[in-house]
N, C-alpha and C positions, 0 to 999 in steps of 0.2 A: 709515735707520730704516724698518721695515716697518709698514704700517698695515693692520689687519684690521677688517672690519665686525663690530661687536658690538652685541647688543640692549641697550637701556637698562634700568635697574632697573624703571622704570615699566612698560615693555612686558612684562617678565618677570612682574611681579606681576599685570598684567591677564590674561596668558595663563594663569597658574595659577588665577585666579579663575574663568575660563571653563571650564577643565577640571573644577574642583571642582563647579561648577554642573551641568555635564552629567552628572557621576557621581551627584549627588544626585537629579536629575530622573529618571534612568533606573533608580534603585535598586529602587523598588517593582515596576516593570514587569518588571525582570530576574528577581526572585525568582519571580514568577508564571510567567513564560515558562520558567524553568529547571525548574520542577516538571513542566510539561506535556511539555517536551522530553525529560526523563529517562525518562518512561514510554514515549514513542514510540521512543526510541533503544533502550531495553531490549528492546522487542518485536521490533525488526528486527536486533538484534545477532547472533542465531543464523543469520540467512540472508544478511546482507550483509557482505562482507569489505572492508577498506580497499584502494582501488586503488593499485597501484604503477606509477609513471611511469618509464620507461626512456629514457635519452638515446640518440640515434642514433649508432651507432658510426662514427667517421671523419667526422662531419658538422661539425666545428669550422671556422668561417669566421674565419681568423686570419692575421696577419702575424708571429706570434711566432717562427717558424722563421727568417724573414729577419732579424728584429731580433737574434736570438741570435747570428747570424754577424756582422752589421755593427756592433753596438753597441760591442764592445771596440776597434774601429778608429777610433772617433770620440772625440776628446779635448776638454778645455777648455783654452783658451789664455789665459794671464794675462800681459799685457805692462805694463811700467813704464818710464817715462823722464821726462826733464825736459821741461817744456812749452816748445815752440818760440816764439820771438818772432814775432808775426804779420808775414808778409811785406808786409802793407799798411800797417804803421806807417811814417809818413813821417819820414825822418831829415834834418833841416835842419842848417845850419851851427851851429857852437858859438858862438852869439851870443845874448845875453839877449833882444834885440829879436825875432829870428826864433823863439826859443823861445816867447815869449809870443804872437807872431803866429800861429803854427801850433798853439798849444795843446799844446806838447810838455811832458814832465815837467821838473821842475827840473833844470837842467844842472849845478848846483853852482857853485863859485867859478870865475871865468874862468881858463882855462888848465888846469883840472883835468879837462876833458872831462865827458861825461855821467855821472851817477850810475848805477852798475850795480845793478840790482835782482835779487835772487835769483830764479831760475826755480823755480816750484813743481813738485813731482812730480805726474805724471799716470799714471793706470792705465787699461787697456783690457781688456775681456772679450770673448772670441770663442770660436769652436770651430775644430777642425782635424780633418784626416782622415789617418790613417796609411796611406801608399800603398806602403811597402816594409817587409819584415820586418827590415831593418837600421836602422829608425828614422827614415826620411824622412817628413815631415808637410807636407801642403799646407794653407794657410790663406789669408785675405785680406790683401792689402797694408795695407789701412786698419786692420787689427787690430794690426799690429806696427810701424806707421809711427812713426819716431822713438824706438823702444824701445831701452833699453840692457840690459834684463833681460827674458827671456821664460821663464816656467815653464809646464809642461804637466801637467795632471791626467789620469791614466788611470782607467778604470773599475775596475781592480784595486786602487786605492788609492795607487798610486805617483804622486809628483810629481817630475818631472825638469826640470832646466834645459836649455833648448834653445838651439842655435846657429842664427843666421839665416844660412842658406847663400846666399841671394840673394833679391832682390825685383824685381817687375815692375809698376810703377805703371800703365802703360797697360792691362793686363789685370786689375788689382787682385788679383794673386796674389803669394804669398810662399812660399818653401820653407824649412822648418826641419829640424833634425836633432837627435835625442837619442841619447845613448849608453846601451847596456844590451842586454838580450836578452828573448826571449819576447814580441816585439811582434806583435800581430795586425793584419794589413793587409787593406784592402778590395780586392776585385778591380776593375780598371778596365774599364768598359764602353765601347762604341762609341756616343758621343752622336749621331753622324750617323744612326744607325738608330732613334733615338727618334722616336716619332710623337705628334702631338697626340691626346690622349685616353688615352695610356698612364698607368697607375696608378704613382705614385711615393711614396716615404717620405722625409721630411726628418728628419734626426737631428742634434741639437746641444744646446746649453745656453742656452735663451732666458732672459734676465733673471736669470741665475745661480740658477735654481730647481733645477738639476740636469739630467742628461741626459733629453731628452724626444724622443718619436717622434710625428710627425704624418703624416697621409695626405692625398693629393690626386691630381690628375692633371696632365699636361703641358697647359697652356692654350694655348701658342703657342711658336713657335720663331723664331730670328733677330731677337729684339727688341734695340733700342738705346734706352737711357733717357737718355743724355746727362748723367747724374749723375756728379760727381767728374771724373776725368780723361777718361773716356769715349773714349779713343783707339781701342781695339779691343774692340768689344762684339758679341756674338752670343748673347745670353742665351736660355736656356730659361725661359719663364714658367710658373709653377705656382701653384695655389691651395692647395697644402699649407701650413698655417699656419707661418710663420717670423716671428720677432721679433728685437729686439736681443739679441745673444749667439749667435744662430744663424749669424752671419757666419763663413764658413770651414768650416761644417759640411757634412755629406754629403746629397746627393740621390741615392737609389738606386732601381733598378727592381725588378721582382718576382723577379729572379734574384739579388738582393743585390749587383748591380754598381753601381759609382759612375758616374753619368751626369752629375753636376753638382756644383759647389761653390757653396753658397748665398752670395749676395753682397749683394743689395739688396731693399728692399721699397718699394712705392709706396703712400703713405697720406697723407691729410690730417689724420690723428689721431695720427701717429707710432706707430701700432700696426697689427698685421696686419688687413687687410681683404680678404685673398684674392688679392693681386697681389704675387707675389714673383718674384725673378729669380736664376737660377743660371748660373754660368760653365760652358759645356759641358766635359765630361771630356776631349775630344780637344784642346781649346785648353789645358786645364790640363796635359795630358801633354806637349805641345810646350814649354810654359814650364818645366815641371819638368826635362825632359831637357836643355834649354839651360842652365838654372841649375846643374845638376849637373856638366855637362861643360865649360862655357865660362865660368860665373860671371855671364853676362848673357844676355839674350834678343835674338837677331838676327832682324830681319824685312826683307823685301824692300820696295822702293818703286818705284812707276811714275813718279811725278813729275808728277802732274796734279791739278787741282782739278775735281771732277765734281759734277753734280747729277742727281737723279732725273728721268726723262723723264715729264712729266705727259701727260695726254690732249691738252691743248691744244698742247704741244710736239710730240707725235707727229703731230698733224694738220698743224701748220705745217711739219714736216720731211718730210711725206709718208710716214711710217712706217705700216706696216700694223697694228701693235699697240703697246700701251704696253710699258714695260720698257726695260731698258738704262740707261746712264749717259752723259749728255752732258758733254763736256769743255768747261769754261768757262775754263780756264787751263792753260798748259803751263810748267812750271818751267824757268828758264834753265839749260842744261847738264844737264838731267835725262835719265833713260833714255828717257822719252817723246819729248823733243825730238830726241835722237840717232836714234830710230827713225822719226821723221817724223810723229808724231801731231800734230794741229792742233786749235786751238779750233774747236768746232762739230762735231767728230767724235762719233758716238754709239757707245760700246763695247757691242756686242751679246753677245759671249762672251769668256771668258778661259780659256785652256787647255782648250777644248772644252766648258766649262760655261756655260750661258746666264746672263747677268747680269740679275738682276731689280731690283736697287737698288744704291745706292752702298755700303751697309753690307756686303753680301755680297761686292761687288767688292774693297773694301778688305781684308777678311779673307783672301780668296783670294790676293791679291797678297802680303800679309804672310807667309803660310805657304809661299809658293813657294820662298823661299830666295834670299838675295843672290847675284848672279852667274849665276843660272839664266836660261834663255831661255824666255820665255812667248809663246804664240801668241794674238794678239789680233785678233778680228774686229770691224771697225767699219763703220758706215754713213756715207759721206761723199758728200753731194750726191745722195742717192738710190741710190747704188751701194754694194755690199758689197766690202770689201777686207780681206785678211788680212795682218797685219804681225807680224814677229818682233821682240820687245823683250828686250834683255838688262837684267835688273833690277838696280837699285842697292840698297845697304844703307840702310835707313831710319835717320835720325839723330833720335832722340826729343827731343834738346835743342832742335831747331829746329822742333818741332811744337807749336803752340799752338792749342787748340780754339777754333773759331768756330761759333756756332750758325747753323742754316739751311742746311747743306750737308754735303758729305763732309768727313771729317777727314783723308783720306789725304794731302793736301798743303796744307791750309790754312796751316800754319806756313811751308812753303817758298814759297808763293805770296804771302801777304799779311803775313807777319811777318818780322822780321829776326832776326839772331843775338842780339838783345837778349832774346828770349823773350817777345815781345808780339805781339798782333794789333791792327792799327790800321785806321782808315777816315777819309776826308776829313771835316772838320768842317762840317756843313751850316749851322751858326750863325755861322761866321766862319772865320778863318784857322787853319792848323795841322791836326794829326791827332789824332783821339780814340782813346785807348787802350781797346779793347773787352775784351780778355782779357789776363791776365798769367799766364805759366807759373810756378806756385809754386816750381819748382825752378830757375828761370832767374835770370840776373844782374839783370834789371830788378826782379824781386821783392826780391832782396837789397838793392837800392838804395832800395826803398820806393815804387816806382811802382805806382799803383793803376788799376783800370778807371775810366774817367771823366776821368782826367787828359788835358790837351791839350798835345801836343808842338808848340812853335812853332819851335824851332831845334835843329839838330844841328851841333855844332862851329861855332857862330855863323853858320850858314847856315839861312835859312828853308826849311821843308819843307811841301809842300802835298799830297803823294801818297805812297803806300807805296813807289813806285819811287824817289822822291827820298830817302826815309828809308834804304832799302837801299843806295843808291849812296853816301850820306854815310857810312854805317857801314863800307862796304867800303874807303873811302879813309882810314879811321882807322888802318889798319895795326895795330900792336900797342898803340897808345895808347888809353887809356880814351875813351869817347865822352862829350862834354859836351852835355847836353840842357838846354834851357830849358823848364821845365814850368809850366803854368798850372793851378792847382787852386783852384776856388771864387773866382776873381778875383785870386788872389795868385800871383806869379811867383817862381821860385827855380831856381838852377842845380843839376843833379844829374849826377854822373859815373857811368857804367855801363861795365863791361868786357864786351864781347861774349862769349857763351858759347863760341864756336869759337876764341877766341884763347888 
């Protein structure tokens, strides 16, 4: 239901009364003034002609020509699907006592299992960008996540059913395809050439009001928000107004080239406040090409946990300047370990490009390609050293995000194949679950952040290393976990994702 602000009847009557009073008060004066003015005007009519104002030829300050080219390539995406059961819903044994203890829904009569509730239909609204004339469309992963039907509205009035060619949650991108002809595609720009201060236009369908164009500038580059999966982020920040429904829409430059796919906003009011984020077009092109040719996105992996080098770290390490990424952990059997990288090494450059922070390093590694050899310059003990590293292929199922550092290998270093990130419990024994991969096996079993793991296969665990070792010894068997949640204990079985 739409709500519009309307004046009340009392306000309308008051307004009419004021207007009427003004007309009455001015009536007498108006007649006298009209008589005098008529005489004066008549006297000057013969000598004074009405001035004619001419517009300046070619002086229009407008983005209309750009919009005319881009608008037909921006579409509205409407996705529908069944609501997913929350991965945080804890599934206990089929027992009335545990059902009541954990506050689970009615299990039904004993022996019949849990009562199945119908899942409601859900719909999502977003935007998309036609990137090829044969009907390929880029949009956000979160627009079509879990959808079983996707329809696309074009500006020429057509509504077509789209096929989901592939999705890539780490970058929040999805590739759709529609069948037909006469598709207008937007030209792909080089987002690496975008500069802070460049004027850009955002095109999409915010709040389902219809296609809308807004204008702003590039406010920053290389942003990482940590919202959602957050695995591979290199956002363009813009103040061009974008709102819900703009997700998946176009961010174009003054040549009408696509430089970004609008993805997120930062706001404490859930509405635009001038801080929006777009996925760079170069990253989107990489994802699109992989999804079209291979059906999945492949990325390279170095196999380290890294942190930004602060000024204090730089002083402690004897570095002449800030920048770079210090290795805080090396994954067992990883490309980094095979190449001889060690904890405490500071990565200064990767393939000839200076490393400014962990975010840029992660993205450069990912784009290098699995199996390729990268040249890494490090600082070790005050001396520089060049090391060749043959990169591995990243396994996203083993990556679980952990705040406060790089994402490049958080999952490989601190999480197990269960799809969780853990840390020692400062308040007692066991391991606290910090993050749960929503696509992982632990999430399917109902494990939540905040749960405390006390045992794995009936063996106590006190460190992430002990957890990983216990999981590795499980072979093909499900892992039996003893979980403590809010003071209550229960066994949960989880099959590791790599089994």
